N, C-alpha and C positions, 0 to 999 in steps of 0.2 A: 864620336867624341863625347866623353862624360859631361854631364851638365853640372852647373852650380848646384849646391844643396844647402838649404837652410834647415838644420835638424831640430829647430825649436821656435814654433810659433803657436799662437793661441787664437782660436775662433770657436765660439760655441754655437752648435746646431740648434735650430729652433726648438726641437724636441728636448734638448737639455735646459734651455731657457725656461720652457713650460714647466718642467719638472721642479727647477728651482723656484719658480714663482708659486708652486703648490704647497711648498713647504712652509711651516709656521716657526720652525726652529732653525737657528743658523746651522749651516749656511742656507741662505734663501735671498731671493730677488723680490723686492717691492718696487714693481715697475721695472725701472732700469737702475735701481739703487741696490748695490750688493752689500749684504751684512754677514760679516764673519766674526768668529771669536778672535781676539788678539789684534784686530786691525780696525781703523776707522771706517765708517761707511764709505763706500766708493761709487761714484756715479759712472756707470758704464755708457759709453758712446755706442749706440746701436749700430752705427756704421762700421765699427770695428769688427762686427760679426755678421757682416754681409759678405758672403763668399764670392759673389760677382764683382763687387767693388775691390775687395782684396786681391783677387786674382789678376787685376789689371797692373798691380804693383810689382808682380813676381817675374822672375826669369830663371826657371830651373825647378827642381823639385823642392817642395815645401812640406815638412812634416808637422803635423799639428799635435799639440800637447794638451792633455787634460790639465786644468789649472789645479795642481795639487794643493795649494795653500787653501782651496775650498775645503779640503778635508773629506772629500767623498770617499776616498778609498778606505778611510778608518771608520766610517759610519757603521752602526749595526747593520747585519746583512740585508735584513728586510727594508731598510732605508736606502742603502746603497744600490741595491739591485736595479730599481728603475732609472736611476741617474746613470749608472754604468751601461745599461742597455741603451739609453739615449745616445750616449757618446759612442759606443761601438756601432750603432745602427748608422751612424754618420758616414762610416766607411763605405756604405752602398752608394751614397750620393756624391761622392767626390770625383772631380775630373781627374784625368790621369796625372797631372802635375801635382797632385796632393796626395799625402798619405797620413796615417795616424800612427801615434804610439797607443798601444793597448794599455788599460789601466785596471790593476787588480782590486778585487774586494779582500781586504785584509782581515776582517772579522771572522768570516767562515770560508777560507780559500777553496775554490773549486778548480783544481788544477786541469780537470778535463775540459771545463768550459774554457779556461784560458788557453790551452793548447789548441782548441778549435778556432778561437778568435785570432790566434797567431797565424793561422793558415790563410786568412784572408788576404787577397792580393794587395790591398790598400793598407794593410797593417805591416810595418816595417821593424817593430820591436816592441818591448816592454818598458813602460816607465814606472818608477817606483818613487814614492815620496822619501826624501832623506831622512825624515823622522822615523821611518820604518827599518832603517839600518844605522841608527845613531850610536851603537855599540858593537863590539864583535859578537856578543852574545845575541843581539838582535839580529845581526846578519846571518848568523847560524840558523836562527828561527825562520828567516826568510829564504834560506837556501833552496827548499824544494821549489818555490815559485821561480826563483832565478834559474834554477836548473831546467825548468820547462822552457824557458827562453834559450838556454844554451843548447839544449836538445833540438830545438827548431832552427838552430843556426843563426838566431837573431840577436841583436844587441839589446843592452839595457840602458836606459837613460835615468840618471838620479837627479830629481828635481826637487826644490824646496818644498816642504809641506806646510801645514798650518803654522802661523806664527805663534810665538809664545805669547800668552796673556801678559798685558803690561799693567797689572794691579788696578784694573778698572778704569784707567785713564786713556784708553785707546782714542776717544773722540778728540783729545787735545793734541795727539800726535800729528806730526807732518805726514803726508801720504807716503813719502819715500821711506819711512822709518823701518818697517819690516824688511824691506828689500837690502838695507844697508846694516842690520843688526841680526835678526832671528834667522833670515834666510842664509846669510853668509856664514853664520855659526853652524847651522844645520849641515850645510855642505861640506865644511871642514870637518865635522864630526863623522860624516858618512865616509869621507876619504879616508880618514884614519882608521875607522873601522875596517874598511876594505884592505887597507895597508897591513893591518894585523892578521886578518883572518880570511880575506876574500879569495885569493888565488888558490890557496891550498884546497878550498871547498869546490871552486868552479875553475878548473884548470883552463878552459878554452873560452871562457865567456868574454866577449867584448863589452866593456862598460864605459859610459861617458858621464862626467859629472858637469852639470850646468854651472855657468858662472865661474869657470876656472876652479872648480872645487873650493870656492870661498878663498882662494889663493893659498891653500894648505901646503903645496909643494914648496912655496917660498919659505916656509918654517922649518926646512930640513936642518939648518944648523942648530935651531933651538931643540929640534927632535934629538939630534945627536948629543947635545949638552945634557939632556934629560934622561939619556939611556936607551934611546931608540936608534933606528938606522933607516935611512931611505932605501938603500940597497940598489940594486940593478933596475933600470928604467923597464917598466912592464909595457911591452909593445901592444897590448890589448887594453890598456887604460887610456882613455881619451878626455880632453878638457874642451868643453864647449865655451864659447867667447862671449855670450851675450852680456851687454852692459859695460864691457871693458874695452879699452882702446890700446893705442900704441904702447904706453908704458908698462901697463899690467902684461899685455901679451908678450912683449919683448922680455919682460923679467922671467915669466914663466917658461918662455922658450929657453932661457939660459939654464934652467934647471932640468927640464924633462925633454928638451929638443923640440923641433918643429913638428914631426910626424904625428904627435898626438893631438894637435890642435885642430879643432873643427869649428866651422861657422854655425852659430846659432844667433838669432836676433832677439827673440823674446817679443817681436811684434805682436800686438800693438803697443806694448809698454816700453819698448826700446826699438831702435832701428839698426839695421845691419852696419857693422863698422869695418872698413878696411884699415887695418893698422898702419898701412903706408910704409911697410918695411921691405918693399921690393916685389917685383912681379912673381918670382918664384915662390916666395912665401904666401902671397895672395892666393895663388893657384892652389897651393898645398892645402890652405885652411879652407877654401871655398869649394874645391873640387876633389882633389886626390884623397885627402884624409877622410872627409865624410864618406866617400865611396868606400874606403877600406873599413870604416867603422860599420857600415850598413851590410856590406857583403863578405867582408873578410878577404876580399880580392886584392891584388897587387896595388900599391899605391902608384 
């Protein structure tokens, strides 16, 4: 029997924490206080990054995601490399019920290194920041990296990247501000870029957008009014559910159907949510659809 899957959680390995503490420029950790451009300082709970403690909360397969709002992927190559090595080295230490999304270096992409990383048994796909495919032209530039995942038969997860700077007033913002503004806008832009250019470039790639793609599919009527068209539902595009509940999940399902919806919690920043729309839909979101995203197998 297939296990439940949570395709989106965050947990930092000790090696990554130490690398972030060595840095003098953002992103960096001062003890357990995280400093990023575009966001207020964030006090990290060390228990949230204790693998033994976290494993006690889980039932099924959990995929861990590099925190793309840190901006590690877009750092100059010499700065990104030790951080990415610390992240990918975590795959060697994970128990069977955990896996990783690989993370790319965008400054000087090394497709050979990426292909090797994707071969690891605990690596289940490639994560890219939404900021790296914010326009059709950006998506085209990223296509060789996405093709590497496609050739490996693995999916891509699109995750919010660094928050937009808020005119120097980030310390005064509530902690939830980036998640409700910049992150949502990034996901929507990335979805629209994929809608315009993605499938023609990558005909078999399975791709999932975190946070229901910023609710972008709900704007299909506005898209039509402005000269675009949603077109046929793409059976290899998926919508991860983190931070949303019954109303948003129900609304999205009315546009794209149930088959593309996959469970992701974003733990420790949010918790898994069962939308309460019936046992069949719950099984689809938590079990069958994530299995199809990860393997391409039958739902």
